[in-house]
N, CA, C and O atoms as a DFTB+ gen file, in Angstrom:
448 C
 N C O
     1  1      16.728      -3.026      25.934
     2  2      15.772      -3.482      24.942
     3  2      15.573      -4.985      25.120
     4  3      16.502      -5.716      25.464
     5  1      14.350      -5.420      24.881
     6  2      14.037      -6.846      24.989
     7  2      14.838      -7.645      23.975
     8  3      15.100      -7.170      22.870
     9  1      15.222      -8.839      24.343
    10  2      16.056      -9.676      23.478
    11  2      15.312     -10.193      22.255
    12  3      15.939     -10.623      21.287
    13  1      13.991     -10.157      22.289
    14  2      13.241     -10.683      21.146
    15  2      12.881      -9.597      20.130
    16  3      12.194      -9.886      19.149
    17  1      13.336      -8.332      20.346
    18  2      13.090      -7.253      19.385
    19  2      13.876      -7.523      18.113
    20  3      15.062      -7.849      18.170
    21  1      13.214      -7.388      16.957
    22  2      13.878      -7.613      15.667
    23  2      14.142      -6.289      14.971
    24  3      15.294      -5.990      14.653
    25  1      13.121      -5.491      14.724
    26  2      13.281      -4.193      14.080
    27  2      11.984      -3.418      14.164
    28  3      10.933      -3.990      14.450
    29  1      12.051      -2.098      13.911
    30  2      10.832      -1.306      13.851
    31  2       9.983      -1.800      12.691
    32  3      10.523      -2.262      11.686
    33  1       8.686      -1.712      12.811
    34  2       7.818      -2.250      11.776
    35  2       7.053      -1.231      10.971
    36  3       6.153      -1.594      10.213
    37  1       7.392       0.052      11.118
    38  2       6.614       1.050      10.396
    39  2       7.219       1.360       9.024
    40  3       6.577       1.131       7.999
    41  1       8.439       1.874       9.000
    42  2       9.130       2.154       7.741
    43  2      10.407       1.328       7.725
    44  3      11.170       1.336       8.690
    45  1      10.633       0.630       6.648
    46  2      11.860      -0.144       6.528
    47  2      11.744      -1.575       6.994
    48  3      12.759      -2.246       7.181
    49  1      10.520      -2.063       7.187
    50  2      10.341      -3.459       7.568
    51  2      10.813      -4.337       6.415
    52  3      10.271      -4.263       5.312
    53  1      11.816      -5.162       6.667
    54  2      12.372      -6.015       5.611
    55  2      11.626      -7.335       5.562
    56  3      11.534      -8.054       6.557
    57  1      11.094      -7.639       4.384
    58  2      10.379      -8.904       4.186
    59  2      10.895      -9.577       2.924
    60  3      11.349      -8.915       1.990
    61  1      10.817     -10.901       2.911
    62  2      11.183     -11.661       1.717
    63  2      10.057     -11.486       0.701
    64  3       8.899     -11.781       0.999
    65  1      10.387     -11.015      -0.480
    66  2       9.364     -10.745      -1.484
    67  2       8.851     -12.045      -2.102
    68  3       9.576     -13.036      -2.192
    69  1       7.591     -12.019      -2.523
    70  2       6.961     -13.190      -3.143
    71  2       6.809     -13.007      -4.651
    72  3       6.457     -13.947      -5.365
    73  1       7.075     -11.792      -5.128
    74  2       7.100     -11.495      -6.557
    75  2       7.983     -10.264      -6.731
    76  3       8.285      -9.566      -5.763
    77  1       8.389     -10.003      -7.955
    78  2       9.235      -8.834      -8.225
    79  2       8.522      -7.575      -7.744
    80  3       7.304      -7.458      -7.874
    81  1       9.286      -6.632      -7.186
    82  2       8.722      -5.378      -6.704
    83  2       9.449      -4.201      -7.350
    84  3      10.614      -4.294      -7.739
    85  1       8.720      -3.097      -7.449
    86  2       9.270      -1.862      -8.008
    87  2       9.173      -0.794      -6.927
    88  3       8.131      -0.631      -6.293
    89  1      10.255      -0.079      -6.728
    90  2      10.258       0.949      -5.698
    91  2       9.080       1.906      -5.854
    92  3       8.820       2.427      -6.938
    93  1       8.376       2.125      -4.746
    94  2       7.250       3.051      -4.742
    95  2       5.930       2.500      -5.226
    96  3       4.915       3.188      -5.119
    97  1       5.896       1.282      -5.756
    98  2       4.654       0.687      -6.259
    99  2       4.108      -0.276      -5.205
   100  3       4.735      -1.291      -4.902
   101  1       2.950       0.044      -4.654
   102  2       2.366      -0.703      -3.540
   103  2       2.122      -2.174      -3.872
   104  3       1.828      -2.546      -5.008
   105  1       2.259      -3.001      -2.814
   106  2       2.064      -4.450      -2.929
   107  2       1.231      -4.906      -1.733
   108  3       1.465      -4.456      -0.611
   109  1       0.269      -5.787      -1.959
   110  2      -0.551      -6.325      -0.876
   111  2       0.087      -7.580      -0.314
   112  3       0.430      -8.503      -1.054
   113  1       0.245      -7.606       1.009
   114  2       0.739      -8.780       1.734
   115  2      -0.348      -9.162       2.729
   116  3      -0.473      -8.546       3.787
   117  1      -1.127     -10.171       2.391
   118  2      -2.253     -10.541       3.254
   119  2      -3.279      -9.425       3.254
   120  3      -3.935      -9.182       2.241
   121  1      -3.427      -8.739       4.392
   122  2      -4.357      -7.616       4.494
   123  2      -3.622      -6.286       4.670
   124  3      -4.253      -5.276       4.982
   125  1      -2.317      -6.265       4.480
   126  2      -1.509      -5.053       4.668
   127  2      -0.880      -4.604       3.355
   128  3      -0.364      -5.410       2.581
   129  1      -0.939      -3.295       3.127
   130  2      -0.334      -2.723       1.933
   131  2       1.048      -2.203       2.294
   132  3       1.212      -1.442       3.247
   133  1       2.036      -2.622       1.520
   134  2       3.399      -2.180       1.725
   135  2       3.921      -1.479       0.487
   136  3       3.516      -1.784      -0.634
   137  1       4.832      -0.530       0.707
   138  2       5.438       0.195      -0.397
   139  2       6.936      -0.113      -0.392
   140  3       7.648       0.325       0.512
   141  1       7.424      -0.860      -1.388
   142  2       8.848      -1.213      -1.430
   143  2       9.735       0.025      -1.536
   144  3       9.425       0.968      -2.265
   145  1      10.837       0.005      -0.801
   146  2      11.758       1.136      -0.815
   147  2      12.839       0.978      -1.878
   148  3      13.636       1.891      -2.096
   149  1      12.868      -0.180      -2.543
   150  2      13.774      -0.381      -3.679
   151  2      13.183      -1.460      -4.577
   152  3      12.341      -2.247      -4.145
   153  1      13.624      -1.489      -5.811
   154  2      13.178      -2.512      -6.768
   155  2      14.000      -3.777      -6.584
   156  3      15.177      -3.720      -6.229
   157  1      13.364      -4.926      -6.830
   158  2      14.069      -6.205      -6.709
   159  2      13.308      -7.268      -7.492
   160  3      12.077      -7.297      -7.486
   161  1      14.060      -8.150      -8.173
   162  2      13.446      -9.267      -8.894
   163  2      13.835     -10.621      -8.301
   164  3      13.177     -11.625      -8.576
   165  1      14.884     -10.660      -7.498
   166  2      15.370     -11.906      -6.897
   167  2      14.494     -12.265      -5.694
   168  3      14.538     -11.588      -4.667
   169  1      13.699     -13.333      -5.824
   170  2      12.743     -13.712      -4.790
   171  2      13.387     -14.272      -3.529
   172  3      12.682     -14.588      -2.571
   173  1      14.698     -14.402      -3.509
   174  2      15.372     -14.832      -2.275
   175  2      15.783     -13.629      -1.428
   176  3      16.288     -13.793      -0.317
   177  1      15.572     -12.441      -1.944
   178  2      16.013     -11.224      -1.269
   179  2      14.930     -10.635      -0.361
   180  3      13.734     -10.772      -0.619
   181  1      15.382      -9.982       0.697
   182  2      14.482      -9.203       1.546
   183  2      14.536      -7.760       1.060
   184  3      15.593      -7.250       0.687
   185  1      13.371      -7.113       1.073
   186  2      13.267      -5.724       0.641
   187  2      12.556      -4.943       1.735
   188  3      11.531      -5.384       2.256
   189  1      13.097      -3.789       2.079
   190  2      12.468      -2.914       3.058
   191  2      11.219      -2.285       2.444
   192  3      11.227      -1.857       1.290
   193  1      10.145      -2.236       3.236
   194  2       8.866      -1.672       2.813
   195  2       8.387      -0.653       3.845
   196  3       8.772      -0.701       5.014
   197  1       7.556       0.254       3.397
   198  2       6.829       1.138       4.294
   199  2       5.435       0.576       4.501
   200  3       4.736       0.275       3.533
   201  1       5.025       0.434       5.756
   202  2       3.700      -0.089       6.074
   203  2       2.862       0.911       6.871
   204  3       1.786       0.568       7.362
   205  1       3.348       2.135       7.000
   206  2       2.587       3.170       7.683
   207  2       2.898       4.507       7.033
   208  3       3.774       4.603       6.173
   209  1       2.187       5.519       7.441
   210  2       2.403       6.844       6.875
   211  2       1.521       7.102       5.671
   212  3       0.630       6.317       5.348
   213  1       1.787       8.221       5.016
   214  2       1.021       8.632       3.827
   215  2       1.909       8.445       2.602
   216  3       3.042       8.925       2.562
   217  1       1.383       7.748       1.612
   218  2       2.110       7.449       0.380
   219  2       1.252       7.835      -0.809
   220  3       0.028       7.717      -0.760
   221  1       1.884       8.293      -1.872
   222  2       1.189       8.522      -3.129
   223  2       1.061       7.176      -3.822
   224  3       2.063       6.547      -4.163
   225  1      -0.177       6.736      -4.028
   226  2      -0.427       5.398      -4.584
   227  2      -1.299       5.481      -5.829
   228  3      -2.071       6.425      -6.001
   229  1      -1.168       4.486      -6.690
   230  2      -2.021       4.389      -7.870
   231  2      -3.466       4.221      -7.425
   232  3      -3.749       3.521      -6.452
   233  1      -4.379       4.867      -8.146
   234  2      -5.800       4.788      -7.810
   235  2      -6.639       4.543      -9.053
   236  3      -6.182       4.739     -10.179
   237  1      -7.854       4.117      -8.832
   238  2      -8.815       3.971      -9.918
   239  2      -9.168       5.369     -10.410
   240  3      -9.700       6.179      -9.651
   241  1      -8.874       5.658     -11.677
   242  2      -9.006       7.034     -12.174
   243  2     -10.454       7.510     -12.281
   244  3     -10.685       8.718     -12.343
   245  1     -11.411       6.633     -12.306
   246  2     -12.805       7.052     -12.429
   247  2     -13.385       7.557     -11.110
   248  3     -14.527       8.015     -11.084
   249  1     -12.631       7.486     -10.022
   250  2     -13.149       7.822      -8.696
   251  2     -12.502       9.080      -8.123
   252  3     -11.290       9.269      -8.223
   253  1     -13.322       9.929      -7.527
   254  2     -12.825      11.065      -6.758
   255  2     -12.730      10.624      -5.296
   256  3     -13.499       9.775      -4.844
   257  1     -11.783      11.206      -4.566
   258  2     -11.635      10.898      -3.138
   259  2     -11.972      12.120      -2.306
   260  3     -11.709      13.253      -2.711
   261  1     -12.551      11.886      -1.151
   262  2     -12.737      12.918      -0.142
   263  2     -11.868      12.535       1.053
   264  3     -11.584      11.357       1.271
   265  1     -11.454      13.526       1.815
   266  2     -10.590      13.253       2.964
   267  2     -11.279      12.273       3.919
   268  3     -12.436      12.464       4.295
   269  1     -10.566      11.247       4.294
   270  2     -11.077      10.250       5.231
   271  2     -11.832       9.105       4.589
   272  3     -12.230       8.169       5.282
   273  1     -12.037       9.157       3.280
   274  2     -12.757       8.070       2.603
   275  2     -11.974       6.770       2.736
   276  3     -10.759       6.765       2.536
   277  1     -12.642       5.669       3.068
   278  2     -11.934       4.393       3.138
   279  2     -11.448       3.967       1.756
   280  3     -12.159       4.115       0.762
   281  1     -10.236       3.439       1.708
   282  2      -9.644       2.998       0.446
   283  2      -9.342       1.511       0.510
   284  3      -8.775       1.013       1.483
   285  1      -9.727       0.826      -0.531
   286  2      -9.580      -0.623      -0.630
   287  2      -8.569      -0.953      -1.720
   288  3      -8.431      -0.213      -2.693
   289  1      -7.868      -2.062      -1.553
   290  2      -6.917      -2.520      -2.556
   291  2      -7.616      -3.510      -3.470
   292  3      -8.145      -4.525      -3.017
   293  1      -7.614      -3.203      -4.767
   294  2      -8.128      -4.122      -5.772
   295  2      -6.919      -4.898      -6.286
   296  3      -6.102      -4.352      -7.028
   297  1      -6.800      -6.147      -5.903
   298  2      -5.610      -6.930      -6.244
   299  2      -5.579      -7.352      -7.708
   300  3      -4.566      -7.871      -8.176
   301  1      -6.671      -7.137      -8.437
   302  2      -6.689      -7.411      -9.869
   303  2      -6.075      -6.247     -10.637
   304  3      -5.222      -6.447     -11.502
   305  1      -6.514      -5.022     -10.314
   306  2      -5.997      -3.838     -11.007
   307  2      -4.717      -3.311     -10.369
   308  3      -3.995      -2.519     -10.975
   309  1      -4.436      -3.759      -9.131
   310  2      -3.269      -3.282      -8.354
   311  2      -3.375      -1.781      -8.095
   312  3      -2.387      -1.051      -8.172
   313  1      -4.613      -1.329      -7.783
   314  2      -4.869       0.080      -7.506
   315  2      -5.802       0.223      -6.312
   316  3      -6.539      -0.698      -5.960
   317  1      -5.751       1.412      -5.695
   318  2      -6.689       1.732      -4.626
   319  2      -8.020       2.130      -5.227
   320  3      -8.082       2.706      -6.313
   321  1      -9.084       1.816      -4.507
   322  2     -10.432       2.126      -4.942
   323  2     -11.289       2.452      -3.721
   324  3     -10.981       2.032      -2.605
   325  1     -12.358       3.199      -3.941
   326  2     -13.312       3.463      -2.867
   327  2     -14.399       2.391      -2.824
   328  3     -15.290       2.442      -1.976
   329  1     -14.329       1.435      -3.725
   330  2     -15.332       0.381      -3.853
   331  2     -14.927      -0.860      -3.053
   332  3     -13.924      -1.505      -3.357
   333  1     -15.709      -1.178      -2.042
   334  2     -15.427      -2.363      -1.222
   335  2     -15.662      -3.657      -2.000
   336  3     -15.104      -4.695      -1.645
   337  1     -16.464      -3.612      -3.037
   338  2     -16.755      -4.764      -3.901
   339  2     -17.190      -5.985      -3.096
   340  3     -16.690      -7.090      -3.306
   341  1     -18.123      -5.773      -2.178
   342  2     -18.703      -6.854      -1.374
   343  2     -17.643      -7.734      -0.730
   344  3     -17.769      -8.958      -0.704
   345  1     -16.598      -7.100      -0.212
   346  2     -15.558      -7.847       0.494
   347  2     -14.457      -8.393      -0.385
   348  3     -13.490      -8.960       0.124
   349  1     -14.577      -8.238      -1.691
   350  2     -13.537      -8.758      -2.589
   351  2     -12.269      -7.915      -2.490
   352  3     -11.167      -8.429      -2.678
   353  1     -12.419      -6.629      -2.196
   354  2     -11.272      -5.735      -2.049
   355  2     -10.937      -5.579      -0.567
   356  3     -11.817      -5.709       0.284
   357  1      -9.682      -5.304      -0.258
   358  2      -9.195      -5.273       1.117
   359  2      -9.022      -3.832       1.581
   360  3      -8.362      -3.039       0.909
   361  1      -9.615      -3.484       2.732
   362  2      -9.459      -2.160       3.314
   363  2      -8.017      -1.998       3.780
   364  3      -7.558      -2.748       4.642
   365  1      -7.288      -1.011       3.209
   366  2      -5.862      -0.859       3.524
   367  2      -5.461       0.566       3.885
   368  3      -4.362       0.785       4.395
   369  1      -6.352       1.560       3.625
   370  2      -5.942       2.950       3.817
   371  2      -7.168       3.850       3.870
   372  3      -8.306       3.404       3.724
   373  1      -6.892       5.139       4.084
   374  2      -7.929       6.160       3.940
   375  2      -7.332       7.344       3.204
   376  3      -6.128       7.589       3.265
   377  1      -8.198       8.078       2.501
   378  2      -7.746       9.195       1.672
   379  2      -7.230      10.325       2.555
   380  3      -7.932      10.787       3.455
   381  1      -6.001      10.767       2.296
   382  2      -5.372      11.811       3.098
   383  2      -5.587      13.207       2.520
   384  3      -5.112      14.188       3.093
   385  1      -6.295      13.312       1.395
   386  2      -6.600      14.608       0.805
   387  2      -7.691      14.423      -0.247
   388  3      -8.061      13.299      -0.585
   389  1      -8.190      15.524      -0.750
   390  2      -9.170      15.503      -1.837
   391  2      -8.419      15.187      -3.129
   392  3      -7.364      15.761      -3.402
   393  1      -8.974      14.267      -3.921
   394  2      -8.344      13.874      -5.185
   395  2      -9.418      13.838      -6.264
   396  3     -10.500      13.291      -6.051
   397  1      -9.122      14.409      -7.403
   398  2     -10.071      14.448      -8.521
   399  2     -10.191      13.083      -9.188
   400  3      -9.279      12.258      -9.124
   401  1     -11.318      12.866      -9.819
   402  2     -11.578      11.590     -10.477
   403  2     -10.553      11.270     -11.554
   404  3     -10.206      10.102     -11.729
   405  1     -10.067      12.242     -12.263
   406  2      -9.129      11.983     -13.351
   407  2      -7.699      11.724     -12.918
   408  3      -6.868      11.329     -13.736
   409  1      -7.399      11.941     -11.648
   410  2      -6.029      11.743     -11.169
   411  2      -5.661      10.264     -11.125
   412  3      -6.481       9.420     -10.763
   413  1      -4.435       9.964     -11.492
   414  2      -3.957       8.572     -11.514
   415  2      -3.433       8.117     -10.162
   416  3      -3.368       6.918      -9.892
   417  1      -3.055       9.072      -9.302
   418  2      -2.532       8.734      -7.977
   419  2      -3.190       9.629      -6.934
   420  3      -3.799      10.651      -7.254
   421  1      -3.050       9.215      -5.676
   422  2      -3.574      10.021      -4.580
   423  2      -2.866       9.677      -3.288
   424  3      -2.312       8.586      -3.157
   425  1      -2.877      10.613      -2.310
   426  2      -2.230      10.364      -1.034
   427  2      -3.099       9.471      -0.142
   428  3      -4.245       9.799       0.167
   429  1      -2.530       8.351       0.257
   430  2      -3.253       7.373       1.067
   431  2      -2.542       7.159       2.402
   432  3      -1.340       6.896       2.433
   433  1      -3.286       7.272       3.502
   434  2      -2.753       6.988       4.826
   435  2      -2.959       5.500       5.067
   436  3      -4.088       5.039       5.236
   437  1      -1.855       4.752       5.081
   438  2      -1.953       3.306       5.255
   439  2      -2.457       2.957       6.641
   440  3      -2.076       3.589       7.627
   441  1      -3.307       1.960       6.714
   442  2      -3.815       1.460       7.990
   443  2      -2.814       0.457       8.536
   444  3      -2.424      -0.493       7.857
   445  1      -2.410       0.685       9.768
   446  2      -1.399      -0.194      10.378
   447  2      -2.053      -1.382      11.031
   448  3      -1.365      -2.232      11.596
């Protein structure tokens, strides 16, 4: 293995948190959505996150999803949305299944 390898970056990527995190609740880091694998409030700590795969994430309840629909992160509501909002929201995933408008969560395939 190359000497400059640090760790795999798909599941379990450890990063220093910039705000308190709750296990399973998605967080935006730049243009990437990560899902913390444990809760932490100490900002000096590193927390493993998932940055790939399909995760059940909070969504805008007024929207239905179709498979493959692009999903954007609304950093104000801290939820996924199908609304690009003229570039204000960040493209982070696509819908991995059909989801009804009234559902609070949906399966999202994170974009790596």
